[in-house]
C-alpha positions as CSV (number, residue, x, y, z in Angstrom):
1,M,25.8,27.2,17.7
2,E,27.0,27.1,14.1
3,A,25.3,28.6,11.1
4,P,23.7,26.1,8.7
5,R,25.8,24.8,5.9
6,A,24.5,23.6,2.6
7,S,25.8,22.1,-0.6
8,V,24.4,20.7,-3.8
9,M,26.0,17.4,-5.2
10,A,25.6,15.7,-8.5
11,P,26.1,12.0,-7.9
12,E,28.4,10.3,-10.3
13,S,26.6,7.1,-11.2
14,V,23.3,5.4,-11.1
15,T,22.1,1.9,-11.8
16,G,18.5,2.7,-12.5
17,L,15.2,4.1,-11.3
18,G,14.1,1.1,-9.3
19,G,12.0,1.3,-6.1
20,A,10.0,4.4,-5.2
21,M,12.7,6.8,-6.5
22,G,15.4,4.3,-7.6
23,L,17.8,5.4,-5.0
24,T,20.6,3.0,-5.5
25,S,24.0,4.5,-6.0
26,G,23.0,8.0,-7.2
27,W,21.0,9.7,-9.9
28,M,21.4,10.0,-13.7
29,D,19.7,12.1,-16.3
30,A,16.2,10.7,-16.5
31,S,13.4,11.1,-19.0
32,V,10.4,12.7,-17.2
33,T,7.0,12.9,-18.8
34,K,4.9,15.9,-17.8
35,S,1.2,15.8,-18.5
36,R,-0.9,18.8,-19.4
37,E,-4.7,18.9,-20.1
38,D,-4.2,18.9,-23.9
39,D,-0.7,17.5,-24.6
40,Q,2.3,15.7,-23.2
41,M,5.9,16.7,-23.4
42,T,9.0,14.8,-22.5
43,E,12.1,16.5,-21.2
44,T,15.4,15.2,-19.8
45,T,16.1,16.6,-16.4
46,K,19.1,15.9,-14.3
47,R,18.5,14.8,-10.8
48,I,20.9,15.6,-8.0
49,A,21.4,15.4,-4.3
50,V,21.1,18.5,-2.0
51,S,22.8,18.4,1.4
52,V,22.4,20.8,4.4
53,S,23.9,20.6,7.9
54,H,23.1,22.4,11.2
55,T,24.7,22.1,14.6
56,Y,22.5,22.1,17.7
57,T,23.2,22.5,21.5
58,A,20.5,19.7,22.1
59,S,21.3,16.1,22.3
60,P,20.9,13.7,19.4
61,E,17.9,12.1,21.2
62,R,16.1,15.4,21.6
63,V,16.7,16.4,18.0
64,F,15.6,12.9,16.7
65,D,12.5,13.0,18.8
66,A,11.4,16.4,17.4
67,W,11.4,14.9,13.9
68,V,9.0,12.0,14.9
69,D,6.7,13.9,17.4
70,P,3.8,15.6,15.7
71,K,3.4,18.2,18.5
72,K,7.0,19.3,17.9
73,A,7.2,18.7,14.1
74,V,4.2,21.0,13.5
75,K,6.5,23.9,14.5
76,F,9.2,23.3,12.0
77,F,8.5,20.5,9.5
78,F,7.4,22.4,6.4
79,A,6.2,25.3,8.5
80,T,6.8,28.6,6.7
81,E,6.8,32.1,7.9
82,T,3.8,33.0,5.8
83,G,2.0,29.6,6.1
84,E,0.4,27.6,8.8
85,V,0.7,23.9,9.4
86,V,-2.9,22.8,9.7
87,R,-2.3,19.0,9.9
88,C,0.7,16.9,11.1
89,E,0.4,13.2,11.4
90,I,3.4,11.0,12.0
91,D,3.8,7.2,12.2
92,A,7.5,7.0,12.6
93,R,8.2,3.3,12.0
94,V,9.6,1.5,9.0
95,G,6.7,1.4,6.6
96,G,4.9,4.1,8.6
97,T,4.0,7.4,6.9
98,F,3.7,11.1,7.6
99,T,1.3,13.8,6.3
100,V,2.0,17.5,6.8
101,V,-0.4,20.0,5.4
102,D,0.8,23.6,5.2
103,R,-1.7,26.3,4.3
104,R,0.0,29.0,2.1
105,D,-2.0,32.0,0.9
106,G,-5.3,30.1,1.5
107,K,-4.1,27.0,-0.3
108,D,-3.4,23.7,1.4
109,V,-0.1,22.0,0.4
110,L,0.2,18.3,1.2
111,H,3.7,16.9,2.0
112,T,3.7,13.2,2.4
113,G,6.3,10.5,3.1
114,K,7.0,6.9,3.9
115,Y,9.6,5.9,6.5
116,I,12.3,3.5,5.1
117,E,14.7,3.6,8.0
118,V,14.2,4.6,11.6
119,E,17.1,4.3,13.9
120,R,16.7,6.4,17.1
121,P,18.5,8.6,17.8
122,R,20.9,8.6,14.8
123,H,19.2,8.1,11.5
124,L,15.9,8.6,9.6
125,V,15.2,7.9,5.9
126,F,12.0,8.6,4.2
127,D,10.6,8.7,0.7
128,F,9.0,12.1,0.1
129,A,6.5,13.8,-2.2
130,V,4.6,17.0,-2.6
131,P,1.8,15.8,-5.0
132,D,0.5,19.3,-5.8
133,Y,3.8,20.1,-7.4
134,S,5.0,16.7,-8.8
135,P,4.0,13.1,-8.8
136,E,7.6,12.2,-8.3
137,W,9.0,10.7,-5.1
138,T,12.4,11.5,-3.8
139,R,14.4,10.3,-0.7
140,V,15.5,12.2,2.3
141,S,18.2,11.0,4.7
142,I,18.7,12.6,8.1
143,D,21.9,11.7,10.0
144,I,22.3,13.0,13.6
145,R,25.6,12.6,15.3
146,P,26.9,13.8,18.7
147,S,28.9,17.1,18.4
148,G,30.5,18.4,21.7
149,S,27.6,18.6,24.2
150,G,25.0,18.8,21.3
151,S,24.6,17.3,17.9
152,Q,24.9,17.9,14.3
153,V,22.3,17.0,11.6
154,T,23.2,16.4,8.0
155,L,20.1,16.1,5.8
156,T,20.5,14.8,2.3
157,H,17.7,15.0,-0.2
158,D,18.3,12.7,-3.2
159,G,16.6,12.9,-6.6
160,V,16.0,16.6,-6.7
161,F,15.5,18.1,-10.1
162,E,18.6,20.2,-10.8
163,E,16.5,23.3,-11.6
164,Y,15.0,23.2,-8.0
165,A,18.3,22.6,-6.2
166,V,18.6,26.2,-4.7
167,Q,14.9,26.2,-3.7
168,T,15.3,22.8,-2.1
169,Q,18.5,23.8,-0.3
170,N,16.9,27.0,1.1
171,G,13.8,25.1,2.2
172,W,15.7,22.5,4.1
173,T,18.1,25.1,5.6
174,T,15.0,27.1,6.8
175,I,13.5,23.8,8.3
176,L,16.8,23.0,10.2
177,A,17.0,26.5,11.6
178,A,13.4,26.3,12.8
179,L,14.1,22.9,14.4
180,D,16.8,24.7,16.5
181,K,14.2,26.8,18.1
182,V,12.1,23.7,18.9
183,V,14.9,21.7,20.5
184,T,16.2,24.6,22.5
185,A,12.9,25.7,23.8
């Protein structure tokens, strides 16, 4: 088993912010309006893609199925060492949604998504949001390919605010490592 690899990429061009997150050919600097109780401020924040990879001894089918089975996903999908996943609902079909609620220090944090592409056992794409932290939606692509007698996952998260790149990379790296325990159990 190979250690997870991660990288942060700044896409070169974008044609706009259409769709849920405007994921066409990449991301550009975008104006984002942040609301507060008594005022509003606008700031320009660069959006980037964050990519992480992990190699598993499990087959692509077994790895894919863990992403779409709530009984397995509850063990790794947004599960943290100090938190507890208290709700995990997955409707893994194009147009279907997922809801994962992670309880951290007594506070429930909602992670929600909508499936854009579901191609067992090789490919998942979903739009993703954590409403408590941002009203913005981003896009996550998971590619699973055979690797020897196992598989390799490359996860790319597009539309990440540049200032959250390292935190996002660390989060997905942790999730992919936790997935390893689920698919080898």
